[in-house]
C-alpha positions in Angstrom: 70.7 -61.4 53.8 70.0 -64.6 52.5 68.5 -67.5 54.3 71.0 -69.7 54.7 72.9 -67.6 56.3 70.4 -65.9 58.9 69.2 -69.5 59.7 72.8 -70.6 60.8 73.0 -67.0 62.4 70.0 -67.9 64.4 70.6 -71.0 65.6 74.5 -69.8 66.9 73.2 -67.2 68.8 70.3 -68.8 70.3 72.9 -71.7 70.9 75.6 -69.2 72.1 73.0 -67.7 74.7 71.9 -71.1 76.1 75.0 -72.6 76.7 75.8 -68.9 78.1 73.1 -69.1 80.6 73.5 -73.3 81.3 77.5 -72.6 82.1 76.8 -70.2 84.6 74.2 -72.4 86.5 77.0 -75.1 85.8 79.3 -73.0 87.5 77.5 -72.1 90.7 76.3 -75.7 90.8 80.1 -77.1 90.2 81.7 -74.2 92.7 79.4 -75.2 95.7 80.0 -79.0 95.1 83.6 -78.7 94.3 83.5 -76.6 97.8 81.5 -79.1 100.1 83.4 -81.7 99.0 86.8 -79.8 99.3 86.1 -79.1 102.9 85.0 -82.5 103.3 88.4 -83.6 102.3 90.0 -81.2 105.0 88.0 -82.0 108.0 89.0 -85.6 106.7 92.6 -84.7 106.6 92.3 -83.5 110.2 90.7 -86.4 111.6 93.1 -88.2 109.8 96.4 -86.9 111.6 94.5 -87.1 114.6 94.0 -90.4 114.3 97.7 -91.0 113.6 98.2 -89.3 116.4 96.7 -91.2 118.4 97.8 -94.2 117.8 101.3 -92.7 117.4 101.1 -91.6 120.4 103.9 -88.7 120.4 104.5 -86.8 123.0 104.9 -82.9 122.8 108.5 -82.8 123.4 109.3 -85.8 121.1 112.1 -85.0 118.3 111.4 -83.4 115.0 111.5 -86.4 112.8 108.6 -88.1 114.5 106.2 -85.2 113.5 107.4 -84.8 109.9 105.9 -88.7 109.6 102.7 -88.0 110.1 102.3 -84.6 108.8 103.9 -85.2 105.6 100.5 -87.5 104.8 98.5 -85.2 104.6 100.7 -82.3 103.1 101.4 -84.5 100.0 97.8 -84.6 98.8 97.6 -80.4 98.6 96.7 -79.5 101.8 98.3 -77.1 104.3 98.8 -79.1 107.3 100.0 -77.7 110.9 99.8 -79.1 114.7 99.8 -77.1 118.4 99.8 -78.4 121.5 96.9 -76.5 123.1 98.9 -74.3 124.9 100.0 -72.3 121.6 103.3 -74.1 120.8 103.6 -75.2 117.1 104.6 -78.6 117.3 105.0 -79.4 113.4 103.6 -78.1 110.1 104.3 -78.0 106.3 106.3 -76.2 104.6 103.5 -73.8 103.2 100.2 -72.6 104.4 98.7 -69.8 106.4 100.2 -69.8 109.6 100.7 -66.3 110.3 96.4 -66.4 110.9 96.8 -69.1 113.4 97.1 -66.2 116.4 93.5 -66.7 117.1 92.2 -69.5 115.7 89.4 -70.8 115.4 87.5 -73.9 115.4 85.7 -75.1 112.2 85.5 -73.6 108.5 86.8 -69.9 107.9 88.0 -68.5 104.8 91.1 -66.5 105.9 93.5 -63.9 103.5 96.8 -64.3 103.8 99.6 -62.2 102.4 97.0 -61.4 99.9 96.1 -65.0 99.2 92.5 -66.5 100.1 93.0 -70.1 102.2 90.1 -72.0 103.5 91.3 -73.7 107.0 89.6 -76.0 109.0 90.7 -76.4 112.5 90.1 -79.5 115.2 90.7 -79.7 118.5 91.4 -83.7 119.1 91.0 -85.6 122.3 94.8 -85.8 123.1 95.3 -82.3 123.8 96.4 -81.4 120.1 94.3 -78.5 118.0 95.4 -79.0 114.0 95.2 -76.8 111.1 94.1 -78.4 107.6 94.1 -75.6 104.6 94.3 -75.2 100.5 94.1 -72.4 98.9 90.6 -71.0 97.2 92.6 -70.0 93.7 93.5 -74.0 93.8 89.9 -74.9 94.3 88.5 -72.2 91.5 91.4 -73.5 89.0 89.9 -77.3 89.2 86.4 -75.4 88.6 87.7 -74.1 85.5 89.5 -77.0 84.8 86.3 -79.3 84.8 84.4 -76.3 83.1 86.9 -76.3 80.3 86.7 -80.0 79.9 83.1 -79.7 79.4 83.1 -76.9 77.2 85.8 -78.1 74.6 83.3 -80.9 73.6 80.2 -78.8 73.2 82.1 -76.3 71.2 83.3 -79.2 68.9 79.7 -80.2 68.2 78.6 -76.9 68.3 80.9 -75.7 64.9 80.0 -79.1 63.4 76.5 -78.5 63.7 76.3 -75.0 62.0 78.5 -76.2 58.9 76.2 -79.2 58.8 72.8 -77.2 59.3 74.7 -74.8 56.5 75.1 -77.8 54.1 71.5 -79.3 55.3 70.1 -75.5 54.6 71.8 -75.3 51.0 70.8 -78.9 49.6 67.1 -78.2 51.1 67.1 -75.2 49.1 68.3 -76.5 46.0 64.7 -77.2 44.9 64.1 -73.5 45.2 66.9 -72.6 43.3 65.3 -74.9 40.9 61.9 -73.2 40.8 64.0 -70.0 40.3 65.8 -71.4 37.3 62.9 -72.5 35.7 61.3 -69.1 36.0 64.1 -67.4 34.8 64.3 -69.4 31.5 60.2 -69.0 31.0 59.0 -66.3 28.2 57.4 -63.3 29.1 54.1 -64.5 27.6 54.6 -68.0 29.1 51.5 -68.1 31.9 50.8 -72.3 31.9 51.2 -73.6 35.2 54.1 -74.7 37.1 54.5 -78.5 37.5 54.7 -79.9 41.6 55.6 -83.0 40.8 58.9 -83.3 43.2 58.4 -80.5 44.4 58.9 -80.6 48.5 55.2 -80.5 50.7 57.0 -77.0 52.1 56.8 -75.8 48.6 53.8 -76.8 47.0 52.1 -73.9 48.2 54.1 -71.7 47.6 53.9 -73.1 43.9 49.8 -73.5 44.2 49.2 -69.4 45.2 52.3 -68.8 42.7 50.0 -70.7 39.9 46.9 -68.8 41.1 48.5 -65.5 40.4 49.6 -67.1 36.7 46.0 -68.2 36.1 44.9 -65.0 36.9 47.8 -63.0 35.2 46.2 -65.1 32.4 43.0 -64.6 32.5 43.9 -60.3 32.9 46.0 -61.0 30.0 43.1 -62.3 27.6 40.8 -59.6 28.9 43.6 -57.2 27.8 43.9 -58.8 24.1 39.7 -58.6 23.9 39.5 -54.9 25.3 41.8 -54.0 22.5 40.2 -56.0 20.2 36.8 -55.1 21.1 38.3 -51.2 21.4 40.1 -51.3 18.1 36.7 -52.7 16.4 34.8 -50.1 18.4 37.1 -47.5 16.9 37.6 -48.3 13.2 33.7 -48.3 13.0 33.0 -44.6 13.6 36.4 -43.7 11.6 35.0 -45.3 8.5 31.8 -43.5 8.6 34.0 -40.4 9.1 36.0 -41.1 6.5 32.9 -41.8 4.1 30.8 -39.1 5.3 34.0 -36.7 4.4 34.7 -37.5 1.3 30.8 -37.4 0.8 31.0 -33.7 1.5 34.1 -33.1 -0.7 32.1 -34.6 -3.7 29.0 -33.5 -3.0 27.9 -29.7 -2.6 25.0 -27.9 -0.6 22.9 -29.8 1.6 24.1 -33.2 1.2 27.5 -31.8 2.0 26.7 -30.0 5.1 25.2 -33.6 5.9 27.3 -35.2 5.2 29.7 -33.1 7.5 26.9 -33.0 10.4 27.3 -37.1 10.0 31.0 -37.0 10.6 31.0 -34.3 13.1 28.7 -36.6 14.6 30.8 -39.5 14.3 33.5 -37.5 15.7 31.1 -37.1 19.3 31.0 -41.0 19.7 34.3 -41.9 18.8 35.7 -39.1 21.5 33.3 -40.6 24.1 34.3 -43.9 23.6 38.5 -43.0 24.5 36.5 -40.6 27.4 35.1 -44.2 28.1 37.7 -46.2 27.9 40.0 -43.4 29.9 37.3 -43.7 32.5 37.8 -47.5 32.2 41.4 -47.3 32.8 41.6 -45.5 35.6 38.9 -47.1 37.3 41.9 -49.5 37.6 44.3 -47.6 39.0 45.8 -47.5 41.8 43.9 -44.8 44.4 45.2 -41.3 46.1 45.5 -41.9 49.4 43.9 -38.2 49.6 41.0 -39.3 47.8 38.3 -40.2 50.4 34.8 -40.3 50.6 33.5 -39.1 54.1 29.8 -38.3 52.8 27.9 -40.3 50.4 25.1 -38.0 50.3 27.0 -35.2 50.0 28.7 -36.8 46.9 25.4 -37.4 45.3 24.1 -34.1 45.8 27.5 -32.9 43.9 26.9 -35.0 41.0 23.4 -34.4 40.7 24.0 -30.8 41.5 25.9 -30.4 38.6 23.5 -31.6 35.4 22.1 -29.6 33.2 18.7 -28.0 34.4 16.7 -30.3 32.0 18.3 -33.4 33.4 18.3 -32.5 37.2 14.4 -31.4 37.2 13.9 -35.3 35.9 15.8 -36.5 38.7 14.2 -37.4 42.5 16.7 -37.7 45.4 15.6 -39.6 48.4 18.6 -39.7 50.6 17.5 -41.4 53.0 17.7 -41.0 57.6 21.6 -42.4 57.8 24.6 -41.3 55.9 27.2 -42.8 55.7 31.4 -42.8 54.3 31.7 -45.9 51.8 34.8 -47.4 51.9 36.5 -46.2 48.1 37.8 -43.1 46.8 35.0 -40.5 46.3 36.4 -39.7 42.7 35.9 -43.6 41.7 32.3 -43.2 43.6 31.5 -39.8 41.7 32.0 -42.1 38.3 30.3 -45.0 39.5 27.0 -42.8 40.2 27.3 -40.4 37.2 27.3 -43.5 34.4 24.3 -44.7 36.5 22.9 -41.0 36.2 23.8 -40.7 32.4 22.1 -43.8 31.0 19.2 -43.3 33.0 18.6 -40.1 31.1 19.7 -41.7 27.8 17.4 -44.6 28.1 14.6 -43.4 29.7 11.7 -41.3 27.4 11.9 -37.6 28.8 10.1 -36.3 30.9 9.8 -39.4 32.5 11.5 -39.0 36.3 14.4 -41.0 37.3 14.6 -41.8 41.3 18.7 -41.5 42.8 18.3 -43.8 46.6 20.7 -43.8 49.2 20.0 -46.5 52.3 22.8 -47.1 55.1 22.7 -50.1 57.6 25.6 -49.4 60.0 24.6 -52.9 61.4 25.4 -54.6 58.3 28.3 -51.7 57.6 27.3 -51.7 53.8 25.4 -49.1 51.3 23.0 -49.8 48.6 23.0 -46.6 45.9 20.2 -47.7 43.5 19.1 -45.3 40.4 15.7 -46.3 38.8 14.0 -45.3 35.7 11.5 -46.1 33.2 13.3 -47.2 30.4 12.9 -50.2 28.0 14.7 -52.2 30.6 16.9 -55.5 30.2 15.2 -59.1 30.2 17.0 -61.7 32.7 19.5 -63.3 29.4 20.7 -59.1 28.5 20.8 -58.6 32.7 23.5 -61.4 33.0 25.6 -59.6 30.5 25.9 -56.6 33.4 30.2 -56.0 33.4 31.1 -56.8 30.3 32.8 -54.4 28.1 31.3 -53.4 24.9 28.4 -54.8 25.1 24.9 -53.9 24.1 21.4 -55.5 23.8 20.2 -53.3 21.6 21.4 -51.6 18.6 18.8 -49.7 17.7 18.7 -48.6 21.9 22.1 -48.4 21.8 23.3 -46.2 19.5 25.4 -43.6 20.5 26.6 -45.8 23.8 30.2 -47.0 24.0 28.6 -50.3 26.1 31.1 -49.4 28.3 28.8 -47.8 30.9 28.3 -50.6 32.9 31.2 -52.1 32.9 33.1 -49.4 34.5 30.5 -49.3 37.0 30.7 -53.3 37.6 34.3 -53.1 37.4 34.4 -50.1 40.8 32.4 -52.2 42.6 33.8 -54.7 42.7 37.6 -53.9 42.9 36.2 -52.4 46.2 34.2 -55.7 47.6 30.9 -54.2 46.5 28.3 -55.3 43.4 25.9 -54.3 40.5 22.9 -55.4 40.1 20.6 -54.8 37.6 16.6 -55.7 38.6 13.1 -54.9 36.6 11.5 -52.5 38.4 7.6 -52.4 38.8 5.7 -51.2 36.6 8.3 -50.9 34.0 12.1 -49.5 33.7 15.3 -51.0 35.1 16.8 -50.1 38.7 20.7 -49.9 38.9 21.7 -51.2 42.6 25.4 -50.2 43.7 25.9 -52.1 46.7 29.2 -50.9 48.5 30.9 -51.7 51.8 31.1 -48.7 54.5 34.4 -47.4 55.5 35.6 -49.1 58.6 34.0 -52.1 57.2 
């Protein structure tokens, strides 16, 4: 359903509902006021007939034509009238009326059914000994109320219809800038990430344009990063492929020990390229949507599982400090496992054997954060080098990182920042490096 149709329907239903409530209240008020006014008219008509009788001084045995002159005054206004003597003798009456109810008359106002039709009746005893009855039909009263309501409702319906039509046209005009924006976006090239100018845009549309320009800016940064990643990946893969090709050519031309050495170098190149491809695949998985069932309920148990899968020589170098409190990190188990494995692999690769590697876990429930630290006794990084943490394919020292692809810390940094965490590299007292992974706790 379009916004225009939805707005018109909501406005129309609201007006109809409000009018129905107002009409119900109005009907009750109009009916009550109309009944009071018509009751006053009945009483006034009865008093008027009584006054005429006093001025005319007609005797009960007067001729019928004299009584007709008095009764005609009231009957002409749609009110039935009857005059009786105190003994019950009918002296005069109009042509139609609820006369069958006058066998046991009661003074004042009353409502009675006569032949299935309700009548409103007023009876008055005047000072000359006459009993005067005036009455009108209740159906006529209701008809007057309906006519008054119709007279008020027809202009309202015309106004509502015209208002809804004006609202439809106004919304169409108001949505014109949005339609123009849609056309501008439809005409854009796929690679055009320039911000959209908000010149001349309505004030209500400017926040949307600002948010959309923010999306375009992030998309531009992402595309630039992807292009840089693709270029760097092509360069990283070209180097080992060139080396493998060179060593294979040497092996084809040489014999004996020289050929075996060339084939061994080609094998190491294949291993390096495979490691680079695996790291690239891990980085791609770290940026993919997580599985809803991939939940980590215990950070300490996850660390123990990762350390338990190390080979015995590497496991003997690990000093595990679990801390006093365990907690559940607010991130998928597989991604936290990948981050920890990369940190531990870096520490084992760059710290000289048999120097120890310390893995510690610290949970702070009051801060809703956990800290996972991996400390080694390797060569470490100077502050200028630590500033490049998270940069893909960056190596601080070619001699030290000859076997790496420059993606390990990038993977950890991408995982941490994705889940509102952070990765810090700090110099360790006594030499070495400390990689600190700060993450939120589940429910924070």
